[in-house]
C-alpha positions in Angstrom: -2.6 -32.0 -5.9 -6.0 -32.9 -4.7 -5.3 -36.4 -4.1 -2.2 -37.3 -2.3 0.1 -40.0 -2.1 0.3 -42.3 1.1 2.5 -44.6 2.5 2.6 -47.8 2.8 1.8 -47.8 6.7 -1.2 -45.0 5.9 -2.4 -47.1 2.5 -2.7 -49.9 4.8 -4.3 -48.2 7.8 -7.0 -46.7 5.1 -7.3 -50.1 3.5 -8.2 -51.7 6.7 -10.6 -48.9 8.1 -12.3 -48.6 5.0 -13.3 -52.4 5.0 -14.3 -52.4 8.8 -16.2 -49.1 8.4 -18.0 -50.9 5.9 -18.5 -54.9 7.7 -19.7 -53.0 10.9 -22.5 -50.7 9.5 -23.2 -53.9 7.2 -23.4 -55.9 10.6 -25.0 -53.3 12.5 -28.0 -52.8 10.3 -28.5 -56.1 9.6 -29.0 -57.2 12.8 -31.7 -54.2 13.1 -32.5 -54.3 9.7 -36.1 -52.1 9.6 -39.8 -52.6 9.0 -40.6 -48.8 8.1 -42.8 -47.9 5.1 -41.9 -44.6 3.8 -44.9 -42.2 4.5 -45.6 -42.4 0.4 -45.5 -46.4 0.1 -42.6 -46.1 -2.3 -41.1 -49.3 -0.4 -44.3 -51.0 -0.9 -44.9 -50.1 -4.8 -41.0 -51.3 -5.7 -41.5 -54.6 -4.1 -44.5 -55.1 -5.5 -43.2 -54.5 -9.6 -40.3 -56.7 -8.4 -42.5 -59.4 -7.2 -44.3 -59.0 -11.0 -41.6 -59.2 -12.8 -43.4 -57.5 -16.1 -40.8 -55.3 -17.8 -43.6 -52.2 -18.1 -43.4 -52.1 -14.3 -40.3 -53.3 -13.1 -38.3 -50.7 -15.4 -39.4 -47.9 -14.4 -38.3 -45.2 -16.8 -36.6 -42.7 -13.8 -34.7 -45.4 -12.4 -34.6 -48.0 -14.8 -32.1 -50.4 -12.9 -32.8 -49.9 -9.4 -35.7 -52.4 -9.4 -34.1 -54.5 -11.9 -30.8 -54.8 -9.4 -33.0 -55.7 -7.1 -34.6 -58.1 -8.8 -31.3 -60.0 -9.5 -30.1 -60.4 -6.2 -33.3 -61.8 -5.8 -32.7 -64.6 -7.5 -29.1 -65.1 -6.9 -30.4 -65.3 -3.1 -32.9 -67.5 -3.4 -30.6 -69.8 -6.0 -28.2 -69.7 -3.0 -31.5 -71.2 -0.3 -33.0 -68.1 0.8 -36.7 -68.5 1.9 -37.7 -65.2 3.1 -39.4 -62.3 1.5 -38.9 -60.1 -1.8 -38.8 -56.8 0.3 -35.8 -58.2 2.7 -33.9 -59.1 -0.5 -34.4 -55.6 -1.6 -33.5 -54.0 1.7 -30.2 -56.0 1.5 -29.4 -54.6 -1.9 -29.9 -51.2 -0.5 -27.6 -52.0 2.7 -24.9 -53.9 0.4 -24.1 -50.7 -1.6 -24.8 -48.3 1.1 -22.0 -50.1 3.5 -19.6 -50.5 0.5 -19.5 -46.7 -0.4 -19.1 -45.9 3.1 -15.3 -47.8 2.7 -14.8 -45.7 -0.1 -16.0 -42.6 0.8 -13.5 -42.8 3.9 -10.4 -43.9 1.9 -10.9 -41.3 -0.6 -11.2 -38.1 1.9 -8.3 -39.7 3.4 -6.5 -39.6 0.2 -7.3 -36.2 -0.2 -6.7 -34.8 3.2 -3.9 -37.3 4.7 -6.3 -36.5 8.1 -7.2 -40.0 9.6 -9.3 -39.0 12.4 -10.8 -35.6 10.2 -12.0 -38.3 7.4 -13.4 -40.8 9.8 -15.2 -38.1 11.5 -16.5 -36.2 8.7 -17.9 -39.7 7.2 -19.2 -41.1 10.3 -21.2 -37.3 10.8 -22.9 -38.7 7.2 -23.1 -42.1 8.4 -25.6 -41.7 10.8 -27.7 -38.8 9.6 -31.3 -40.0 9.3 -31.3 -39.8 6.0 -28.4 -42.2 5.0 -29.0 -44.5 7.8 -32.8 -44.6 6.8 -32.4 -45.5 3.5 -29.6 -47.7 3.8 -32.3 -49.9 5.3 -35.4 -49.5 3.7 -36.6 -50.4 -0.5 -36.2 -46.7 -1.5 -34.0 -45.3 -3.9 -32.1 -42.3 -2.4 -28.9 -44.0 -1.5 -27.6 -45.8 -4.6 -28.4 -43.3 -6.9 -27.3 -40.3 -4.3 -23.6 -42.5 -3.5 -23.3 -43.5 -7.1 -23.3 -39.5 -8.2 -20.6 -38.3 -5.0 -18.0 -41.1 -6.2 -18.4 -39.8 -9.7 -17.9 -36.1 -8.4 -14.8 -37.5 -6.4 -13.7 -39.6 -9.8 -13.9 -36.1 -11.8 -11.6 -34.4 -9.3 -8.8 -36.7 -10.0 -8.8 -35.8 -13.9 -6.5 -33.4 -13.6 -3.6 -35.6 -12.1 -4.8 -38.8 -14.4 -2.1 -39.7 -16.7 -4.1 -40.8 -19.6 -7.0 -38.5 -19.9 -8.6 -39.7 -22.8 -9.3 -43.3 -21.5 -10.3 -41.6 -18.2 -12.6 -39.3 -20.0 -14.4 -42.4 -21.2 -14.6 -44.4 -17.9 -16.3 -40.9 -16.3 -18.8 -41.3 -19.2 -19.6 -44.8 -18.5 -19.8 -44.3 -14.6 -22.0 -41.7 -15.1 -24.3 -43.4 -17.6 -24.4 -46.1 -14.8 -25.2 -43.6 -12.0 -28.4 -42.5 -14.5 -30.2 -46.1 -14.4 -30.6 -45.3 -10.6 -32.3 -41.9 -11.2 -32.6 -39.8 -14.2 -32.5 -36.5 -12.1 -28.3 -37.1 -11.9 -28.0 -36.4 -15.7 -26.8 -32.5 -14.3 -24.1 -33.9 -12.6 -22.4 -33.4 -16.3 -22.2 -29.6 -15.3 -19.4 -30.0 -12.4 -18.0 -33.0 -14.2 -17.8 -30.5 -17.7 -16.4 -28.0 -15.3 -13.9 -29.8 -14.4 -12.6 -31.3 -17.7 -13.0 -28.1 -19.6 -11.4 -25.4 -16.9 -8.9 -27.7 -14.7 -6.1 -26.1 -16.5 -7.4 -22.7 -14.9 -6.0 -24.4 -11.9 -3.0 -26.2 -12.6 -2.1 -28.8 -9.5 1.6 -28.5 -10.4 2.9 -25.1 -8.1 5.4 -24.2 -11.4 2.5 -24.0 -14.2 0.9 -20.7 -14.8 -3.0 -21.1 -15.3 -4.2 -21.1 -19.0 -7.1 -21.7 -20.6 -7.5 -24.0 -23.8 -10.4 -25.3 -26.2 -7.9 -28.7 -27.0 -9.7 -29.7 -23.5 -13.2 -30.3 -25.6 -12.2 -33.2 -26.5 -12.3 -34.7 -23.2 -15.8 -33.5 -23.2 -16.4 -35.2 -26.6 -15.2 -38.5 -25.1 -16.9 -38.2 -22.3 -20.1 -37.3 -23.6 -19.8 -39.6 -26.3 -19.6 -42.5 -24.0 -22.2 -41.2 -21.6 -24.7 -40.7 -24.5 -24.2 -44.2 -26.3 -24.4 -46.2 -23.2 -27.7 -43.9 -22.0 -29.1 -44.2 -25.6 -28.8 -48.0 -25.9 -30.3 -48.8 -22.7 -33.0 -46.9 -22.8 -33.9 -48.1 -26.6 -33.7 -51.7 -25.3 -35.5 -51.1 -22.2 -38.2 -49.4 -24.0 -38.4 -50.5 -27.2 -37.4 -54.3 -27.0 -38.7 -55.3 -23.4 -41.4 -53.2 -23.0 -42.8 -53.0 -26.4 -43.2 -49.0 -26.6 -43.1 -47.5 -30.2 -42.7 -44.3 -31.6 -46.0 -43.3 -32.9 -47.4 -40.5 -30.7 -50.9 -40.6 -32.4 -51.6 -44.3 -31.5 -50.1 -44.0 -27.9 -52.5 -45.5 -25.5 -52.5 -44.8 -21.4 -50.6 -47.2 -19.2 -51.0 -47.5 -15.5 -53.5 -44.5 -15.7 -50.8 -42.3 -17.6 -52.0 -41.2 -21.0 -50.0 -41.7 -23.7 -47.4 -43.7 -22.2 -46.6 -46.1 -24.3 -45.5 -43.5 -26.7 -41.5 -43.6 -26.2 -41.0 -40.2 -25.2 -43.7 -39.6 -23.2 -42.8 -42.7 -21.5 -39.1 -41.6 -21.4 -40.3 -38.2 -19.3 -43.3 -40.0 -17.4 -42.4 -38.0 -14.0 -43.3 -35.4 -15.7 -46.5 -35.9 -17.2 -47.7 -37.0 -14.1 -48.0 -33.5 -13.0 -46.8 -34.3 -9.6 -43.0 -33.2 -9.0 -41.7 -29.8 -9.3 -43.8 -27.7 -7.7 -41.6 -26.6 -4.6 -41.2 -22.6 -6.6 -45.0 -22.4 -5.8 -44.7 -22.0 -2.7 -46.1 -19.0 -1.3 -43.6 -16.9 -0.4 -39.3 -16.8 -0.1 -39.9 -17.4 3.5 -42.2 -20.2 2.9 -39.8 -21.8 1.1 -36.6 -21.3 3.3 -39.2 -22.9 5.7 -39.5 -26.0 3.8 -35.6 -26.7 3.1 -35.2 -26.2 7.0 -38.1 -29.1 7.7 -36.2 -31.1 4.7 -32.5 -30.3 5.9 -33.8 -31.3 9.7 -35.3 -34.3 8.6 -32.3 -35.4 6.7 -30.3 -35.3 10.2 -32.6 -36.4 12.4 -35.6 -38.4 13.1 -38.4 -38.2 15.1 -38.6 -34.5 15.1 -40.1 -34.8 18.8 -38.4 -36.0 21.7 -39.7 -36.8 24.8 -43.1 -35.4 23.4 -41.9 -31.3 22.7 -40.8 -30.3 19.4 -36.9 -30.4 18.6 -35.7 -27.2 17.1 -32.9 -24.6 17.7 -33.0 -22.6 21.0 -29.1 -21.2 21.4 -30.1 -19.8 25.1 -30.7 -23.4 25.9 -27.8 -25.1 24.2 -27.5 -28.2 25.5 -31.3 -29.0 26.4 -32.3 -32.1 25.6 -34.7 -30.9 22.7 -32.4 -28.0 21.4 -28.9 -29.9 21.1 -29.0 -31.5 18.1 -29.8 -28.8 16.0 -28.2 -26.3 17.9 -25.0 -28.4 16.6 -25.8 -28.8 12.9 -26.9 -24.9 13.1 -23.5 -24.4 14.0 -21.6 -26.8 11.6 -23.7 -24.9 8.9 -22.4 -21.4 9.9 -18.8 -23.0 10.6 -18.6 -24.3 7.2 -20.6 -22.2 4.9 -19.9 -18.8 6.3 -15.9 -20.0 7.4 -15.8 -21.3 3.3 -17.0 -17.9 2.0 -14.6 -15.8 4.3 -11.7 -18.1 3.9 -12.5 -18.9 -0.3 -9.8 -16.8 -2.0 -7.0 -18.9 0.3 -9.3 -22.2 0.2 -9.3 -21.7 -3.8 -5.8 -21.6 -4.3 -5.4 -24.6 -1.7 -8.1 -26.6 -3.3 -8.1 -25.3 -6.7 -10.7 -26.9 -9.6 -12.5 -28.4 -6.4 -13.4 -25.9 -4.7 -16.0 -24.3 -7.5 -16.8 -27.8 -8.5 -17.8 -28.4 -5.3 -20.0 -25.4 -4.9 -21.3 -25.9 -8.4 -22.5 -29.2 -7.4 -24.1 -27.9 -4.3 -26.2 -25.1 -6.5 -27.6 -27.2 -8.9 -28.6 -30.2 -6.9 -30.1 -27.4 -4.4 -31.8 -25.6 -6.8 -33.5 -29.5 -7.9 -34.3 -29.9 -4.6 -35.7 -27.0 -3.9 -37.9 -27.3 -7.0 -38.8 -30.8 -6.5 -39.8 -31.2 -2.7 -37.7 -29.2 -0.6 -39.7 -30.4 2.4 -39.1 -34.0 2.1 -35.6 -35.6 3.3 -35.3 -38.2 0.5 -34.5 -35.1 -1.9 -31.7 -34.1 0.3 -29.7 -37.1 0.5 -28.1 -36.0 -2.9 -27.1 -32.6 -2.3 -25.9 -32.5 1.1 -22.9 -35.0 -0.6 -21.7 -31.7 -1.5 -22.0 -30.4 2.2 -20.2 -33.0 3.5 -17.3 -32.8 0.7 -17.2 -28.9 1.8 -17.0 -30.1 5.7 -14.0 -31.9 5.0 -12.2 -29.3 3.0 -13.2 -26.4 5.6 -11.7 -28.3 8.3 -8.4 -29.2 6.9 -7.9 -26.5 5.5 -8.4 -24.6 8.9 -5.9 -27.6 10.5 -3.2 -26.6 8.1 -3.3 -23.0 8.4 -3.7 -23.2 12.2 -0.1 -22.7 13.0 1.3 -22.2 16.7 -2.4 -22.5 17.7 -2.5 -26.1 15.7 -3.3 -28.3 18.8 -6.1 -26.1 20.5 -7.5 -26.0 17.0 -7.5 -29.4 16.2 -8.7 -30.9 19.6 -11.3 -28.3 19.8 -12.2 -29.3 15.9 -12.3 -33.2 16.4 -14.2 -32.8 20.0 -16.8 -30.7 17.9 -17.0 -33.4 14.9 -17.3 -36.4 17.0 -19.4 -35.1 19.3 -22.0 -34.1 16.9 -21.6 -38.0 15.0 -22.2 -39.6 18.5 -25.4 -37.1 19.1 -26.5 -38.4 15.3 -26.0 -42.3 16.5 -27.9 -41.8 19.9 -30.9 -39.9 18.6 -31.2 -41.6 15.2 -30.8 -45.4 16.4 -32.7 -44.9 19.6 -35.2 -42.8 18.1 -35.7 -44.5 14.6 -33.3 -47.4 14.3 -34.2 -49.2 17.4 -38.1 -48.5 17.6 -38.7 -50.0 14.0 -36.8 -53.2 14.1 -38.1 -55.9 16.1 -36.4 -58.2 18.6 -36.4 -61.4 16.9 -34.8 -59.2 13.7 -31.7 -58.9 16.2 -30.2 -62.3 16.0 -29.0 -62.4 12.4 -31.8 -64.9 11.1 -34.0 -61.7 9.0 -33.0 -63.8 6.1 -35.3 -66.9 7.1 -38.4 -64.9 7.8 -41.2 -63.5 7.0 -42.7 -60.7 8.9 -44.6 -57.6 8.7 -44.0 -54.2 8.3 -44.9 -51.4 10.0 -47.8 -49.2 8.2 -47.4 -45.6 7.0 -46.0 -44.2 10.2 -47.3 -40.9 11.8 -44.3 -41.5 14.0 -42.7 -38.6 12.6 -44.7 -35.6 13.4 
C-alpha cells in the first residue's frame, strides 16, 4: 500500500509535528515578512488590482481566485481592526496557505514512508529552498497553486485504497477545479490523475491480486471529469459573463487593458496566449542553450543570491566544500542520487511503489516540459515541477533504507546526515542571503500588521 496505517503513538507524533511545523514556519516568516518586490513587478500589479476591486482587473483569467482570495482576507482583517497596507494582507494569504501545506505535506509523507526523520528532512529541504521561502512571503502566484496541485497528486495516489471510489473520484474533480482558479496551467495535472484512475488495477495494492486492465475504470474518470468541468465552466461563466460583462460576440469585441478583442469571452479565457509573451522557451538557439536556462532556473529555485562574498556561486567538484561551491555541489549530488538511482532501481522501486512511481514520473515530465516551454530560466515556474522531484526524493531514500539489509545503520546515518546538512545549508544561505536583507528591523517585532512601509524596488541583488 502507498499509504500505511499509523498506530496511536505515530499518529499523535505526526499530528503534533505537522502542527508545530506549520506554526513555527508561519511565526518565523511573519517575524521577517519580506519587503521584496519580484523582478517583474507582479507583486505590485496584484496589489493594485485588489485595491481597485474592479472585476475586470480583480479576476485575472489565468488565476481568477488568486486576487479574489486576497481581497476576501483583506476585508476580514479590516473588519477585525487591521489598519495596515493591502500588500501585507496579500502576503499573509500566501504565508498562511504555504505554512498549512507544509504540515499536511509532512503528515502525508510520514503516512507513506513511516520514517519520521526522513519525512521531516525532505520537507525541510523543500521548505528552505529559495523559491518556496520567497513565494511564501511575497504577493505572487506560485506557492498556492503549486501546493494545491501537489496535494491533488498525493490525494490521487490514495485512490486505489479508497473504499468509495465513485465519491472519491468526485472529490478529486472538485479539488482539481479549485486548483484551476489559482492557475490555469494546472489543468495538465489531469494526465497523472487520469493515469491513476485508469490504470491503478495494473498495480494492485494487495500482494495476492494479479495485475489486470479494465475499461470499467472509465466510469471513475467520467465522474472526475464531470465534476471538474462543471465547476470550472460555471465559475468562469459567472466571472466572465456576469461579473465582468464579457460577451460571445467576437465581431464586436473591444480592446481592454491594451489587449485587442479581449472583451470576447473566449479571448479573455486564454488572455495570456493572446499577449504573445509566454511560451517562447523552445525558441532557444540550441539544446545547450535550453539546458543552460534550466540550470539557471533550478539554481535560483534552490538558492538566492547567486553570488557569495562577491563571487559567483556554482559547481566546482574539485573544491567540494568551498564557500561558493558547497551549495550547488550538494544539490548536484542530490539530483544524481535521486534521478540516477531511481533509473537504476526502477524495476524494484516499481514493485514497491506500484502506480505511484510512473505517476510521479509523468508528473515530472509534463511539468518540466511546460516550464521549459514557458520560461525555463525563471525560478517561479520551477516551483510546481519541483514538487514531483521532492516526492521522488522521499521514495528513493525510503526505498534505499528499506533494502539496505545488514548495513542499514550506516546507510540511514549517511542519508540523514546528507539530507539534514543540505537542509541546514539551504536555511543558512537563503536566510542570511535573502530573507534577512529584505526585512527591516521594525518588521521583526510582530507589529507588521499595524504598520505601513515602503517596499524594496525591483532588485538587482540577484545577479
